[in-house]
N, C-alpha and C positions, 0 to 999 in steps of 0.2 A: 474413075482414077479417081477421080479430088472431090466427090461427092461421095461415095465409098469411105473415103479416108475419114470426111468431117462426117459422115456416119457411124461411122468405130469408135473415133473419139469424143461423139456426142454420148453415146452410152458406151461407153466403155468408164469402171469401175477405177477411181485414182488414185486408188491402190496397190490393188494385183495385177491393172493395166491390160484387161480381159475384158471381156461382154460382161454386163450388168449379170449376176445370179443372183434370186430373191432380191431383188435390188430395194432400201431401204433410203431416203432423203431424210435427212436432217432438218431442225429451225432453220439455218444460215441458208437451205436449198443447195446442197451439193446432194452427191446420190453416189452408195456403194452399194457393193454386195453385202446381206446383212452378217459373216463371217468374217470377211475383212475389218468392217468394222467394229464390230465384236470383238474381235483378236485387238484390235487398235485398243480400244476400250479397258478391255482386260489389266491390259499394259498400267496404263496412268491409273486404275485403281488405289493404288497407296496412295498415289499424293490425292485422290478425293476432288480431283477438280480433272472433267471433261472434255474433248476440244475435237474441235475439227481439222485432219488433218492438211485439209490446204488453207483455209483462209485463217486459221487458229482460234477462232470463236470457243468460247467456253462455256460448260454445259454443268450447271448445280443445278439439283442432282444429275446424276447419271442421265440419261433418255432413255424411257423407253419409246423403243423405234417399232412399225410396222409397214409388215409389206409394201409398196406400193406397187399395187395393185398392178393401176394403167400402165407405168412403168417397166413392168413386167410382162405383161400383155405389147407393148409394141415393139421390146427387145424381141421373147416371139414370131413374131408378125418376119422383123428380120431377117430371123435366125432363119422359116422358111423360106425368105427369098434369094437363101443363098450367102449373107452375107455373113463374115467369121473374122471373128479376135483376130489381129491385128499384132504381129509380135511389136514387144518393145521397141528396136530399130528401123519400123517402119514408122513411128511418127516423125514429122518435123520439125526443128527449136523453131518454135514462136521467139518471139520480143524481149521475152521474157526470161526464158528457159537458158541453160546449159546448151549451147552447142557443142560438140562435136571438134574436138580440134585435127581432125586427122578426113575428115569425110573433105572430097571434092565437091562442089557445086553444092546445092541446094542441101544445109550440114541439119543431122537428124538431132535430136535430144543428145546430150550424155546421161549416160545410168550414171555414172562413179568418176572423181579425177583423183587420179593419182601426186600421193605424195612427194615422191620421189620423182616422176619424169616433168610431174606441173604443170600436166595437161589431163581433159576429159575428155572421155571417151565413152561411144555409143555403145551397145552391146556389139555388135560385130567389130569393132576394132578394141575393143576392152577385151576381145576373147584371149589374147598371146600371154597377157595376165597373169590367170587361168589355168593357160596349158601349158604353159615354157617354164624350165626351173629357174632360167637369168633374173623372169622378173619374183620370185618367192618372195620377198625379202621389201618389196614394192607396198608404199602402205593407201589400202583404196579409200576415199571417203567418199558420200555425196555430193553428187555434181554443187561445184566452185566457179562461180567469174572471179573472183579474190586471189586466185592463187599467187599471182604476179607479186602481190605482198607481203608473199613470201620469199622473196628473194634479196637480199642486201642490196640497200641503193649503191653502197661504197664498191661492195668484191665482188658482185654478179653470179653468189654465192647463196643455197638453201642455207636459211636462218633458221639451226635447230638447236639454237642452243636459246640461253638466259641468262642475263646478269641481274643479278638480284641487289646488286651494289646499285645500277642507274635502270634499273626498274624498266628493263626492255630486250626484247628479244639480239639476237646477234648470230653470225655466222659462223664459221668455225677460225677463220681466219680474225675475224674482230677478237677474236681470243686473244691472237699472240701480236695483237696493237692496241688501240687502243684501252681494251679495256682489261690487257694483261693484268696482272694477281686481284682480280674482283674477284666479287663469290660468285661463283658461275655454275646452274646445272644444267642438264636438259630440259628441253621442251615441255617434253612426256613428265617429267616428273616436276615441276614446277602446274603444269597442268592441274599433277592429280593434285598437288597441295591448295590449290585454287579453288578448286574440284572438291573438297569437302567444304572449305569456305564458304563456297556457294550454297553448296547445299544446305547447309547449319541457316544461311541465311532464307533460304526460301522457306525453310522450315519453318523458325520466326515471326513469317508474315505471314504460311500457312494458319497457323496456330494463334497469329492476332486474326485474320477474317474470322476462323471459328469463333475467340473473342467477343469479337467486334457483333458478327450476328446475334449472338447468344447476349447481348449488350442491350442489341433493337428491340429484340421478341422481347426482351425485359419490358423495355421502354415501355412499347407497344399496349402491354401489357396493365401499365401503368399508369398511360391515360386512359385506355377500356376502365381501371378503378376508382379511376380519379371521375368520371363522367358517372360510374355507375353508383359512387357514394352519394356524387352531388344532386344527385339528381331524386334518389330517394331523400335524402334533409330537405331537397324542398318540398317536396312533397309532406311531409313529416312538419314540416315546418308551417305548412300552409294551413292541413288541417288543426294543428294548436294555436294558430293567430286567428283561427276564425271563433275560435269560442270568446274570445275575448273580443267580441265585435269590433265597435266603433274605436273604442280604445286602443287597440292593437292593432289597426287596420295598418296604420299606420308604417310600427315596427317591424309587420310583418312582409312589408312591402318592400325596405331598407336590409334586410334580413335575406330576403331573394336574390337581392342585387346584386348581394358582399359577397352570399358564395356564389355565383355569377360571378361577378369579378376574378374571384382568387380563383376558381375554376379556370377560365380564363389563362390568367396569369400560370397556373401550376401549366395544363393543359401548354399554353407554348413552349415554358422551360424546358419542358420533359423532350417535345417535339421538335428543337434548336438544339438540344445534347443527339437527340434520335440522327437528325439530318446532319450532323459533323460527323456522325459514328459511319454514317450510311457513305457520302460522302469518300471518308479514309479509307472504306471498304471496297470502294469503286477503284480508287487511287492503288492497293494493295496488290486488287489482282492484276491493275492491269504492271505495273513492277513485278507480280509471280510471273506472268506469260511470257514478260522481260528476260526473266529469269530462266524460265522452262523451254525456249528458244536456245537459251546459250549455252547450257547446259548438255543441249543432245546435239553441239556443235564438236564433232570430230574433230578437226584441221585444228593442233594443240596453238596451232602459232594461232591462229584464225581468234578464238579464246581466246588469248593471251591479250591481241591487241584492242579485242573486245569488252574487256573485263575491267581496263583500269573507268570506261567512261559508263560504266553504272552507274545511275544514281544512289547516291547511299539513304539504306533507312531511316527516315530521321524521327522523333522521338517521339512515340502516343500522349498526345497532350489530354488523353482520357485516362481513365484509371482503366483498368485491366479485368475488372469484370464489378456490373455494377450488384451492390444485395441490399436488396426492399425485404424491409419489416411487417408483417401482416399488416392490410393496408385496409381502416375502416375512415376515411378522412375527415368526414365531417360530424361524422358520428354525436360527439364533441356541443356539436350546435346542437342538433337534437336533444340534448340530457337540458342542456342551459334554458332551452327552451321551454323545456316541460319542466323545470323547476321555475321560469320563470310566472309559469299558469296556475300553479300551486299559491303565488305569492301575492300575483294580481298585484292594481297599480300602488298600493305603499310600494313596492321594493320592486319595480319597474325601471327607476333610474340608474339603480347599482345594479341590477342584473345584467341591462343593456350592455356596459363597456365589457361583461364577462360575454356578452356576445357573440362584439365583433372580434376580441383575441381569440376565440377560439376557431373562427374563422378563417386566420388567416394563418391562424398555426400549422398549416397542411404543409410539413419539409418533411416527406417518407423515405427522399433521396438519399437524405444523407439524416439518419434517427443519432437522438440525443443519447450517450454515453450513460448507463447507472455513474449514481456519483461512487466518489473515492472515500469521502468521509463520513465523519458526523454530521458535521458542518453542510458538506454537500447536501448533504441527505432533508436537514432542516432547510434547505432552500425550499424545499416542495410538502412541506410541514402544513397539515390542512386541520382545522373545528374538527374533529367529532364527538357529539353528543348523543345520545342514543332516546331509540325514541321509545317514548311508554307505553303506546297500545301494541308492542310487539314483546314486552317483557314477559316473563312467564312469574305465576304468581307466585310463585315463591322468591323472588328476585325483586328488590329493594335499592329504585336510582338515587344517587345524593351526589353532593358535587354539582348543582345544575346542572343533572343527569350525565355529567363523565365516567361519574362512579357506578359499579351494579354489586351488589354485597345481594350472598345467597341469604336466606331464611330461617329457618326450623317450621313456623309457622305459616301458613299462606296466607296473601295474603288478599284483603276483600278488592278487588281490581272489576272494573265491567267488563261487561263481553265488547272482546272487540276482534273483527273476520283474522287481524294481523298478527294476533296475539298469538303464543306455541303455547300451547295445550300438556303437551308431552314432553318434551325436553329443556330443561332448568335454562335455556339462553336469549340472547335479545341481538334486535337489530340497530344501526345506527338509522339519524333519519339523514340523511343528508347519500346523496348518490353518488359515487366516485367514479369519473370518467380522467382523463388526462395523468397528470404523471403527480403522483401523493404520497405521503408520506403521516405515520403517526408512530410514538410509540402509547404500548399499555403495560402499564404499572402492578404484577399481581400479586397475589400474599393466598397464603393458604397450599391445597396438597392438589389438585388438579384445575386447571386451569385450559382453554379450549379459545385461540386467537383465530378469524378466520374473517374472510370475506364469501361473501354471497348473494348469486341474483335475487330480486325483491320477489319473483317467484315461486322463491321454496317453502316446500309444504308447511302445513301450521298444524295442521290435522291427528289423527289417527297412527296413521304410519309410520310406525320411529325411524324406519332409517331415510327415509325421504326427504323427515321435519330436522334429521340431528345432523348439524355440520360436521360437513367432513365426507359423511358418511351416503354420499348422492353425488349426482353429477352439477350438481348446482351450487357448490362449494367449493371452499378449497381449506383446510385447516392444518392449523397448529397447533401441538398436543401438546402441553406441557405438565409436567409435572413435578415431582421436590427435585429430584437427579436426571431426569433424564428426556430426549423431548422422540417425540416422532409428528411425521407427517401424512396427513389421511384426504384424502380424493375417492369418489364414486365405492367407497368405504374398504380399501387399499392401503395400507397401514407401513409407510417407509421407517426403519428406526434411523435416526440423527445423533451422526457423538460432536457435542461441540459444548464450550464451555455453558455453563446449567448456571443464570443473571437471575431476577425477578422481573426487570425490563424486554420486554422483547419490541425490535422494532419491525414496521411492513413498509415494503415502497414493492408502491402497484409506476406502473407502467401501464394504462389500460391500450393504448393504440397499437404499442406494441407485444402485447399479452407476455408482461411480465410478471411474477409477483414473486418478492423475496423478503423472506425472515431472516432476525438477525437479532443476536441476544447482545444484548449494549450494556454495560458496565462501562469499566473506565477506556475501555477502546472496543470497535464495533467487531463482529465475527457472524461471518456468512452459515446458515446453517442449513437454509433450504431454498434453490429457484428454479421455479417452474417458469415455463414457453409453455403459451402455449394462445387460443386465439379466444376473448372474452365476447362475446356478441351480445353485450346488454351492461349499461351501468352497472355498480356492483354498490354492494352495502358493506360497509364494516360491521363485522359478531362478535360473541364471546360467550363464552358455556361455561356456567360456572360448577364443581362437581361436588363440592361437600359445605353443610351449614360452614356458615363464618367466613367463610373463602370471600371474595374481592377479585376482581376491576376494574383499574383505573386510568380513564387514556388520560394522559396528560396532557397539560395546557400547555401546546409551545406558542402559541402567539396568540 
């Protein structure tokens, strides 16, 4: 008998209490019928957190379970030997179980507790509650060991009321005694209101869990992007410094060390935030499990007794969402090193300071906002000079190569692979990275103010080299009384005050390019949000003879 009882308990489903059918085993080690656990998890789907009915361990996402073939074979073998599942009332109560109050001798497990009788019953002794009309109004709940806590210690009566004035459960006699005249309601009414509060808190916790998991994923991507960017920059920097032989060997080593140091600092900073978020997620999950368990308590009194002891949801110390701008953390360093290679030894000291600043400006978790005033833009103003080797032969440069004018007669410039041959346009000497601002003063009928990659075509194909007509340039077309923006030969009409001066703001790393009409005030004409894959050059196209464009000398 005892051995058979042990076998039945060992191979029975903890949900239906019958012998296991198509047994499956969760990662926490408990076994259930496949249909039983599926039904249980189907009911938990709306909460997006699934748990083991026995130990309450939670799983995210919902586990995919497969039949435990070894356990199924054992159950089938036991069936062949004549073992059958025992009715639920044949299970004896253990130390952790709620025992039937009406059993004599060795007590059986209770399957329900009655809040009216204040007693627990096994299946056999519970039957009268189902069969007799006298028990029709009794309230049955899951087995509870704490029924006596429902009794008023002063009057030995069931506490079915709740005093809102004193925030405690009371019996009917209490209402006529020390709680007379207080704001009181039934425990069921108070439970309904508190249940709503609990569900709201639980919803907030679950939403915060989702937000934190998204933040952790973003931060992991940030770590990977920092590492990729740093690795690529180190590789590019080493190649450039190799060309400078012994003179630049020492500088190459210093740049590598700075990048690695900044990489370590940034990764450490991001991982620190990530670790704190993961700790918060763990704590939130624990609190959510406590709320989940309390939300399923059918005993109103027990619910109200335990509700005040729930820990308050602390205010998060982190933002609800982490937003990252397009990531290219160290490319500015590569551009600065390339410029250093071109200037060689005479400009090494000046450029070295610029390189060091570029390395330490990795701050993507808090990208800098676009300035709001012209004074703010002028903080990022940069010197733009035009490259004579790119100028079309109908253009003449002046004012220290800051001004370009279209001439009727072709100029006798020497041939150069960088020169535009079919379009009357010119590019700057300077490569633009980081945050830059410049202004162009135009005169005449038609001028295009643009930025372009250095490898834009210079040759015969008209669209491949024309500013605004390809994927390598972004252009504001300025006429006497209107503007339009062009990229990939797609042109967008723009409304706004027409002025002779155009301001251009570039945040290369954030992928922001903005054009402004500049007069006494600044008016945004058009903003581009994209990803720039390499340094940019400023450029202009001049449409008519004697038309000109001059890059304003801000400093």
